[in-house]
All heavy atoms as an XYZ file, in Angstrom:
637
protein
N       0.849     -1.173      0.000
C       0.000      0.000      0.000
C       0.896      1.238      0.000
O       1.817      1.348      0.805
C      -0.887     -0.016      1.253
C      -1.737      1.190      1.425
S      -2.685      1.260      2.988
C      -3.091     -0.422      3.316
N       0.595      2.154     -0.901
C       1.378      3.383     -0.962
C       0.934      4.348      0.139
O      -0.142      4.173      0.739
C       1.191      4.079     -2.320
O      -0.163      4.547     -2.427
C       1.530      3.162     -3.486
N       1.744      5.362      0.383
C       1.365      6.383      1.361
C       0.082      7.092      0.937
O      -0.754      7.409      1.781
C       2.491      7.402      1.538
C       3.681      6.848      2.309
O       3.526      5.805      2.990
O       4.760      7.461      2.246
N      -0.068      7.345     -0.344
C      -1.274      8.017     -0.838
C      -2.516      7.145     -0.618
O      -3.565      7.642     -0.205
C      -1.134      8.377     -2.321
C      -2.297      9.169     -2.865
C      -2.552     10.477     -2.127
O      -1.596     11.134     -1.685
O      -3.742     10.834     -1.984
N      -2.403      5.861     -0.893
C      -3.528      4.955     -0.632
C      -3.859      4.933      0.851
O      -5.028      4.954      1.230
C      -3.207      3.551     -1.141
C      -3.183      3.446     -2.641
C      -2.530      2.174     -3.129
O      -1.626      1.623     -2.488
N      -2.971      1.693     -4.280
N      -2.824      4.905      1.685
C      -3.044      4.927      3.132
C      -3.804      6.186      3.537
O      -4.750      6.129      4.316
C      -1.718      4.832      3.881
C      -1.876      4.981      5.347
N      -1.508      6.121      6.014
C      -2.400      4.155      6.280
C      -1.801      5.991      7.289
N      -2.330      4.808      7.484
N      -3.402      7.337      3.002
C      -4.094      8.600      3.302
C      -5.562      8.529      2.888
O      -6.437      9.031      3.600
C      -3.412      9.764      2.590
C      -2.103     10.171      3.196
C      -1.503     11.318      2.398
C      -0.072     11.579      2.816
N       0.545     12.622      1.979
N      -5.832      7.930      1.741
C      -7.218      7.807      1.274
C      -8.023      6.896      2.192
O      -9.156      7.222      2.553
C      -7.249      7.294     -0.169
C      -6.728      8.312     -1.152
C      -6.600      7.747     -2.561
O      -6.418      6.547     -2.761
N      -6.695      8.625     -3.545
N      -7.443      5.764      2.577
C      -8.126      4.871      3.518
C      -8.376      5.581      4.845
O      -9.453      5.461      5.427
C      -7.304      3.600      3.771
C      -7.470      2.516      2.747
C      -6.396      2.091      1.986
C      -8.703      1.887      2.556
C      -6.537      1.069      1.055
C      -8.858      0.866      1.634
C      -7.773      0.464      0.878
N      -7.383      6.313      5.323
C      -7.515      7.025      6.592
C      -8.642      8.060      6.518
O      -9.449      8.187      7.440
C      -6.187      7.686      6.955
C      -6.056      8.255      8.342
C      -6.246      7.177      9.408
C      -4.695      8.924      8.506
N      -8.718      8.777      5.412
C      -9.781      9.765      5.232
C     -11.153      9.090      5.252
O     -12.074      9.551      5.925
C      -9.581     10.545      3.932
C     -10.660     11.551      3.716
C     -10.744     12.799      4.266
C     -11.830     11.386      2.931
N     -11.909     13.414      3.865
C     -12.595     12.572      3.039
C     -12.324     10.355      2.134
C     -13.805     12.750      2.390
C     -13.526     10.540      1.481
C     -14.252     11.716      1.620
N     -11.289      7.976      4.520
C     -12.565      7.258      4.480
C     -12.933      6.761      5.873
O     -14.078      6.919      6.311
C     -12.518      6.085      3.479
C     -12.368      6.613      2.053
C     -13.784      5.224      3.592
C     -12.034      5.540      1.029
N     -11.971      6.172      6.576
C     -12.247      5.671      7.931
C     -12.723      6.801      8.832
O     -13.651      6.622      9.626
C     -10.997      5.008      8.504
N     -12.118      7.954      8.698
C     -12.540      9.113      9.492
C     -13.959      9.539      9.115
O     -14.783      9.844      9.987
C     -11.563     10.270      9.268
O     -12.016     11.424      9.921
N     -14.255      9.559      7.844
C     -15.590      9.944      7.381
C     -16.667      8.959      7.824
O     -17.841      9.317      7.913
C     -15.606     10.089      5.851
C     -14.907     11.336      5.352
C     -15.576     12.611      5.833
O     -16.764     12.806      5.543
O     -14.904     13.415      6.507
N     -16.262      7.712      8.088
C     -17.218      6.690      8.527
C     -17.531      6.757     10.022
O     -18.419      6.040     10.489
C     -16.705      5.291      8.167
C     -16.784      4.930      6.685
C     -16.008      3.649      6.403
C     -18.218      4.801      6.224
N     -16.831      7.609     10.759
C     -17.165      7.750     12.182
C     -18.591      8.293     12.287
O     -19.037      9.053     11.415
C     -16.182      8.675     12.889
O     -16.416     10.021     12.528
N     -19.323      7.898     13.315
C     -20.732      8.302     13.405
C     -20.968      9.806     13.286
O     -21.880     10.239     12.573
C     -21.165      7.780     14.774
C     -20.264      6.617     15.024
C     -18.946      6.997     14.400
N     -20.137     10.612     13.968
C     -20.367     12.058     13.912
C     -20.098     12.638     12.529
O     -20.800     13.545     12.080
C     -19.556     12.802     14.984
C     -18.067     12.596     14.953
C     -17.588     11.346     15.663
O     -18.384     10.604     16.258
O     -16.373     11.094     15.605
N     -19.107     12.099     11.825
C     -18.844     12.576     10.465
C     -19.840     12.008      9.462
O     -20.266     12.720      8.546
C     -17.418     12.226     10.046
C     -16.394     13.044     10.768
O     -16.651     14.152     11.220
N     -15.196     12.495     10.919
N     -20.182     10.763      9.628
C     -21.119     10.132      8.702
C     -22.477     10.831      8.716
O     -23.088     11.031      7.675
C     -21.285      8.651      9.046
C     -22.092      7.808      8.065
C     -21.454      7.798      6.688
C     -22.215      6.382      8.598
N     -22.909     11.227      9.887
C     -24.239     11.849     10.010
C     -24.181     13.372     10.030
O     -25.218     14.025     10.162
C     -24.929     11.394     11.308
O     -24.179     11.875     12.430
C     -25.073      9.882     11.377
N     -22.972     13.940      9.895
C     -22.780     15.397     10.039
C     -23.388     15.862     11.347
O     -24.207     16.791     11.398
C     -23.348     16.143      8.837
S     -22.461     15.823      7.308
N     -22.975     15.190     12.418
C     -23.454     15.482     13.780
C     -24.976     15.437     13.881
O     -25.592     16.253     14.571
C     -22.914     16.824     14.268
C     -21.422     16.788     14.533
O     -20.932     15.733     14.990
O     -20.751     17.796     14.279
N     -25.578     14.478     13.172
C     -27.022     14.276     13.252
C     -27.840     15.161     12.326
O     -29.065     15.111     12.349
N     -27.171     15.934     11.490
C     -27.881     16.867     10.605
C     -28.406     16.212      9.333
O     -29.328     16.739      8.711
C     -26.965     18.042     10.233
C     -26.524     18.875     11.413
C     -27.670     19.604     12.098
O     -28.570     20.105     11.397
O     -27.672     19.638     13.342
N     -27.829     15.076      8.925
C     -28.261     14.436      7.683
C     -29.453     13.520      7.914
O     -29.590     12.907      8.974
C     -27.121     13.612      7.083
C     -25.905     14.366      6.558
C     -24.912     13.382      5.951
C     -26.297     15.426      5.546
N     -30.280     13.413      6.889
C     -31.404     12.479      6.936
C     -30.875     11.053      6.820
O     -29.728     10.829      6.396
C     -32.358     12.753      5.774
O     -31.728     12.414      4.538
N     -31.691     10.091      7.190
C     -31.286      8.682      7.083
C     -30.922      8.346      5.640
O     -29.933      7.668      5.391
C     -32.390      7.762      7.582
C     -31.984      6.284      7.482
C     -32.894      5.384      8.221
C     -32.615      3.926      8.091
N     -31.363      3.462      7.572
N     -31.698      8.850      4.713
C     -31.430      8.598      3.293
C     -30.058      9.153      2.898
O     -29.283      8.499      2.195
C     -32.519      9.213      2.438
C     -32.226      9.102      0.949
C     -33.321      9.713      0.147
N     -34.155      8.609     -0.302
C     -35.305      8.746     -0.911
N     -35.818      9.932     -1.096
N     -35.968      7.701     -1.313
N     -29.760     10.375      3.341
C     -28.470     10.986      3.007
C     -27.316     10.227      3.664
O     -26.266     10.036      3.050
C     -28.451     12.449      3.432
N     -27.514      9.788      4.900
C     -26.482      9.001      5.599
C     -26.249      7.686      4.856
O     -25.096      7.300      4.631
C     -26.879      8.739      7.069
C     -25.934      7.736      7.725
C     -26.903     10.045      7.857
N     -27.317      7.024      4.460
C     -27.181      5.753      3.731
C     -26.431      5.962      2.415
O     -25.560      5.163      2.064
C     -28.553      5.133      3.462
C     -29.212      4.583      4.707
O     -28.517      4.421      5.738
O     -30.438      4.334      4.667
N     -26.753      7.037      1.698
C     -26.081      7.321      0.428
C     -24.597      7.624      0.651
O     -23.730      7.144     -0.094
C     -26.765      8.492     -0.284
N     -24.297      8.402      1.676
C     -22.909      8.728      1.996
C     -22.140      7.461      2.369
O     -21.009      7.252      1.919
C     -22.870      9.742      3.141
C     -21.495     10.255      3.476
C     -21.564     11.331      4.565
C     -20.191     11.848      4.934
N     -20.262     12.868      6.000
N     -22.763      6.607      3.188
C     -22.131      5.349      3.586
C     -21.824      4.490      2.362
O     -20.716      3.956      2.228
C     -23.039      4.589      4.560
C     -22.482      3.267      4.986
C     -21.510      3.196      5.975
C     -22.914      2.085      4.398
C     -20.978      1.967      6.376
C     -22.399      0.869      4.784
C     -21.427      0.810      5.770
N     -22.784      4.368      1.462
C     -22.568      3.556      0.250
C     -21.430      4.120     -0.601
O     -20.605      3.358     -1.122
C     -23.853      3.444     -0.559
C     -24.867      2.490      0.043
C     -26.013      2.175     -0.913
N     -26.709      3.372     -1.390
C     -27.701      3.988     -0.748
N     -28.127      3.504      0.407
N     -28.275      5.051     -1.257
N     -21.376      5.447     -0.755
C     -20.298      6.073     -1.533
C     -18.939      5.798     -0.899
O     -17.976      5.448     -1.597
C     -20.502      7.589     -1.600
C     -21.244      8.094     -2.786
C     -21.147      9.603     -2.970
N     -21.083     10.403     -1.737
C     -22.137     10.831     -1.062
N     -23.358     10.552     -1.469
N     -21.971     11.556      0.029
N     -18.860      5.974      0.408
C     -17.590      5.753      1.097
C     -17.147      4.297      1.012
O     -15.959      4.011      0.784
C     -17.699      6.189      2.561
C     -17.822      7.694      2.787
C     -18.241      7.976      4.225
C     -16.528      8.417      2.443
N     -18.084      3.380      1.181
C     -17.730      1.959      1.110
C     -17.346      1.555     -0.315
O     -16.443      0.726     -0.500
C     -18.870      1.097      1.642
C     -19.064      1.221      3.149
S     -17.546      0.979      4.128
C     -17.149     -0.719      3.745
N     -17.984      2.149     -1.309
C     -17.606      1.869     -2.699
C     -16.163      2.320     -2.945
O     -15.387      1.617     -3.605
C     -18.567      2.556     -3.667
N     -15.806      3.475     -2.404
C     -14.438      3.964     -2.548
C     -13.459      3.065     -1.796
O     -12.370      2.773     -2.285
C     -14.339      5.407     -2.050
C     -12.974      6.018     -2.187
C     -12.472      6.154     -3.616
O     -13.265      6.010     -4.560
O     -11.261      6.381     -3.794
N     -13.849      2.596     -0.604
C     -12.999      1.671      0.170
C     -12.742      0.405     -0.651
O     -11.603     -0.060     -0.753
C     -13.676      1.336      1.498
C     -12.822      0.534      2.438
C     -12.613     -0.816      2.412
C     -12.058      1.036      3.539
N     -11.785     -1.186      3.434
C     -11.423     -0.062      4.148
C     -11.874      2.306      4.075
C     -10.603      0.076      5.257
C     -11.056      2.436      5.189
C     -10.435      1.327      5.759
N     -13.798     -0.154     -1.235
C     -13.664     -1.385     -2.025
C     -12.826     -1.148     -3.278
O     -12.031     -2.009     -3.666
C     -15.033     -1.961     -2.376
C     -15.772     -2.481     -1.181
N     -15.308     -3.500     -0.392
C     -16.946     -2.094     -0.624
C     -16.158     -3.734      0.597
N     -17.149     -2.879      0.480
N     -12.971      0.027     -3.903
C     -12.162      0.359     -5.075
C     -10.682      0.391     -4.692
O      -9.831     -0.163     -5.403
C     -12.594      1.704     -5.664
C     -11.870      2.062     -6.967
C     -12.002      3.518     -7.318
N     -11.303      4.395     -6.403
C      -9.981      4.570     -6.340
N      -9.177      3.881     -7.142
N      -9.440      5.418     -5.484
N     -10.388      1.020     -3.553
C      -9.004      1.079     -3.090
C      -8.461     -0.305     -2.739
O      -7.293     -0.605     -3.010
C      -8.892      1.994     -1.871
C      -8.853      3.482     -2.145
C      -9.024      4.270     -0.848
C      -7.564      3.881     -2.835
N      -9.275     -1.156     -2.139
C      -8.843     -2.524     -1.835
C      -8.442     -3.249     -3.116
O      -7.422     -3.954     -3.137
C      -9.948     -3.311     -1.125
C     -10.136     -2.931      0.311
C     -11.132     -3.816      1.021
O     -10.798     -4.377      2.050
N     -12.338     -3.946      0.520
N      -9.231     -3.064     -4.171
C      -8.890     -3.704     -5.451
C      -7.574     -3.159     -5.988
O      -6.760     -3.906     -6.530
C     -10.009     -3.487     -6.462
C     -11.224     -4.334     -6.187
C     -12.303     -4.115     -7.235
C     -13.529     -4.928     -6.864
N     -14.635     -4.702     -7.785
N      -7.377     -1.854     -5.808
C      -6.136     -1.225     -6.247
C      -4.936     -1.800     -5.486
O      -3.890     -2.062     -6.066
C      -6.251      0.282     -5.989
C      -5.273      1.148     -6.702
C      -5.557      2.615     -6.450
O      -6.544      3.143     -6.998
O      -4.783      3.227     -5.675
N      -5.112     -1.997     -4.185
C      -4.053     -2.551     -3.340
C      -3.874     -4.045     -3.612
O      -2.780     -4.581     -3.504
C      -4.372     -2.293     -1.845
C      -3.421     -3.034     -0.925
C      -4.337     -0.803     -1.545
N      -4.951     -4.723     -3.959
C      -4.873     -6.138     -4.289
C      -5.155     -7.074     -3.135
O      -4.823     -8.260     -3.197
N      -5.757     -6.517     -2.060
C      -6.077     -7.359     -0.905
C      -7.085     -6.635     -0.019
O      -7.328     -5.448     -0.194
C      -4.829     -7.686     -0.089
C      -4.163     -6.458      0.503
C      -2.945     -6.828      1.331
N      -2.286     -5.667      1.875
C      -2.674     -4.998      2.958
N      -3.732     -5.396      3.638
N      -2.009     -3.945      3.390
N      -7.630     -7.385      0.930
C      -8.535     -6.780      1.908
C      -7.729     -5.870      2.828
O      -6.611     -6.201      3.220
C      -9.240     -7.858      2.723
N      -8.292     -4.717      3.135
C      -7.662     -3.760      4.043
C      -8.666     -3.483      5.151
O      -9.842     -3.237      4.879
C      -7.292     -2.455      3.309
C      -6.712     -1.433      4.269
C      -6.318     -2.740      2.167
N      -8.200     -3.522      6.385
C      -9.086     -3.363      7.535
C      -8.816     -2.039      8.246
O      -7.677     -1.563      8.294
C      -8.912     -4.545      8.499
C      -9.263     -5.848      7.829
C      -8.278     -6.645      7.276
C     -10.596     -6.235      7.703
C      -8.595     -7.833      6.618
C     -10.916     -7.424      7.056
C      -9.926     -8.207      6.515
O     -10.244     -9.368      5.866
N      -9.857     -1.486      8.802
C      -9.772     -0.198      9.492
C      -8.704     -0.216     10.584
O      -7.930      0.746     10.720
C     -11.144      0.140     10.068
C     -11.320      1.585     10.436
C     -12.743      1.875     10.845
O     -13.641      1.858      9.982
O     -12.946      2.121     12.038
N      -8.637     -1.282     11.367
C      -7.637     -1.380     12.433
C      -6.216     -1.261     11.877
O      -5.356     -0.623     12.479
C      -7.764     -2.698     13.196
C      -8.991     -2.759     14.082
O      -9.624     -1.704     14.302
O      -9.318     -3.856     14.559
N      -5.990     -1.870     10.729
C      -4.674     -1.809     10.088
C      -4.332     -0.362      9.720
O      -3.197      0.080      9.910
C      -4.710     -2.680      8.833
C      -3.544     -2.513      7.907
C      -3.738     -3.224      6.581
O      -4.747     -3.932      6.389
O      -2.865     -3.044      5.720
N      -5.304      0.364      9.223
C      -5.086      1.749      8.810
C      -4.740      2.611     10.019
O      -3.790      3.403      9.989
C      -6.332      2.296      8.080
C      -6.575      1.507      6.781
C      -6.200      3.783      7.805
C      -5.415      1.498      5.818
N      -5.505      2.465     11.102
C      -5.245      3.268     12.297
C      -3.913      2.885     12.954
O      -3.191      3.751     13.455
C      -6.398      3.166     13.291
C      -7.624      3.909     12.831
C      -8.841      3.263     12.738
C      -7.566      5.249     12.493
C      -9.972      3.945     12.319
C      -8.690      5.940     12.073
C      -9.896      5.288     11.990
N      -3.578      1.604     12.941
C      -2.297      1.174     13.517
C      -1.136      1.737     12.712
O      -0.151      2.218     13.281
C      -2.215     -0.358     13.568
C      -0.938     -0.847     14.205
C      -0.886     -2.363     14.334
O      -1.932     -3.015     14.243
O       0.218     -2.875     14.529
N      -1.247      1.695     11.396
C      -0.184      2.255     10.547
C      -0.030      3.757     10.808
O       1.091      4.262     10.890
C      -0.493      1.983      9.080
C       0.548      2.544      8.145
C       0.316      2.134      6.718
N       1.167      2.889      5.817
C       1.347      2.585      4.566
N       0.750      1.531      4.036
N       2.123      3.320      3.808
N      -1.137      4.463     10.953
C      -1.069      5.896     11.217
C      -0.455      6.159     12.590
O       0.360      7.077     12.750
C      -2.452      6.531     11.108
C      -2.456      8.030     11.299
C      -1.640      8.808     10.281
O      -1.265      8.270      9.220
O      -1.364      9.994     10.555
N      -0.839      5.389     13.586
C      -0.264      5.526     14.930
C       1.249      5.344     14.874
O       2.004      6.145     15.440
C      -0.900      4.505     15.877
C      -0.227      4.438     17.219
C      -0.485      5.397     18.197
C       0.675      3.423     17.511
C       0.152      5.346     19.434
C       1.312      3.368     18.735
C       1.041      4.325     19.696
O       1.679      4.268     20.905
N       1.694      4.310     14.177
C       3.132      4.043     14.074
C       3.846      5.144     13.295
O       4.968      5.529     13.645
C       3.388      2.683     13.439
C       3.025      1.547     14.356
O       3.074      1.681     15.581
N       2.618      0.431     13.790
N       3.204      5.667     12.266
C       3.787      6.762     11.486
C       3.958      8.003     12.358
O       5.016      8.628     12.371
C       2.909      7.076     10.273
C       3.517      8.077      9.307
C       2.551      8.419      8.184
N       1.516      9.328      8.634
C       1.693     10.650      8.780
N       2.855     11.196      8.524
N       0.702     11.414      9.181
N       2.911      8.337     13.115
C       2.968      9.504     13.997
C       4.033      9.317     15.081
O       4.772     10.256     15.395
C       1.604      9.751     14.641
C       0.551     10.224     13.681
C       0.795     11.630     13.183
O       1.350     12.461     13.892
N       0.393     11.897     11.956
N       4.095      8.132     15.649
C       5.083      7.835     16.694
C       6.498      7.987     16.147
O       7.372      8.556     16.804
C       4.849      6.431     17.241
C       5.523      6.202     18.568
C       5.187      4.893     19.145
N       5.886      3.879     18.349
C       5.671      2.584     18.399
N       4.749      2.110     19.192
N       6.337      1.752     17.655
N       6.702      7.513     14.930
C       8.012      7.618     14.297
C       8.375      9.091     14.050
O       9.501      9.511     14.313
C       8.031      6.835     12.980
C       9.317      6.938     12.227
N      10.460      6.296     12.623
C       9.634      7.626     11.111
C      11.442      6.577     11.781
N      10.964      7.386     10.853
N       7.415      9.873     13.576
C       7.668     11.299     13.349
C       8.025     12.019     14.640
O       8.944     12.836     14.660
C       6.444     11.958     12.711
C       6.154     11.601     11.250
C       4.829     12.211     10.809
C       7.283     12.054     10.360
N       7.317     11.707     15.708
C       7.574     12.345     17.000
C       8.926     11.915     17.570
O       9.601     12.722     18.222
C       6.455     12.068     17.996
C       5.192     12.775     17.654
N       5.088     14.145     17.600
C       3.977     12.298     17.324
C       3.864     14.497     17.276
N       3.168     13.381     17.084
N       9.332     10.690     17.328
C      10.622     10.230     17.852
C      11.778     10.909     17.131
O      12.841     11.093     17.699
C      10.743      8.713     17.743
O      10.904      8.311     16.397
N      11.562     11.311     15.889
C      12.609     12.005     15.131
C      12.783     13.452     15.588
O      13.852     14.013     15.451
C      12.300     11.981     13.636
C      12.432     10.620     13.017
C      12.151     10.631     11.547
O      11.376     11.447     11.040
N      12.776      9.724     10.825
N      11.712     14.034     16.122
C      11.793     15.423     16.544
C      12.166     15.560     18.012
O      12.431     16.645     18.482
C      10.453     16.163     16.306
O       9.424     15.516     17.042
C      10.117     16.192     14.833
N      12.168     14.447     18.729
C      12.479     14.491     20.175
C      13.959     14.493     20.438
O      14.781     14.211     19.683
C      11.831     13.309     20.886
């Protein structure tokens, strides 16, 4: 997985959080369902690009490790 693909997965995972998915409860159920379908379609497209299943936990762990590495370089 490239860094750019990782960034895209990370963005999608963030958008799938309940508060972002529903725009803090402002979206209708229909709009939330449509947004969810769009985001999941993009997730599946990226998985095909990567050539394997990619899981949300993997994305967050990679980001955690990336951030930790950046902070260790500046310390």
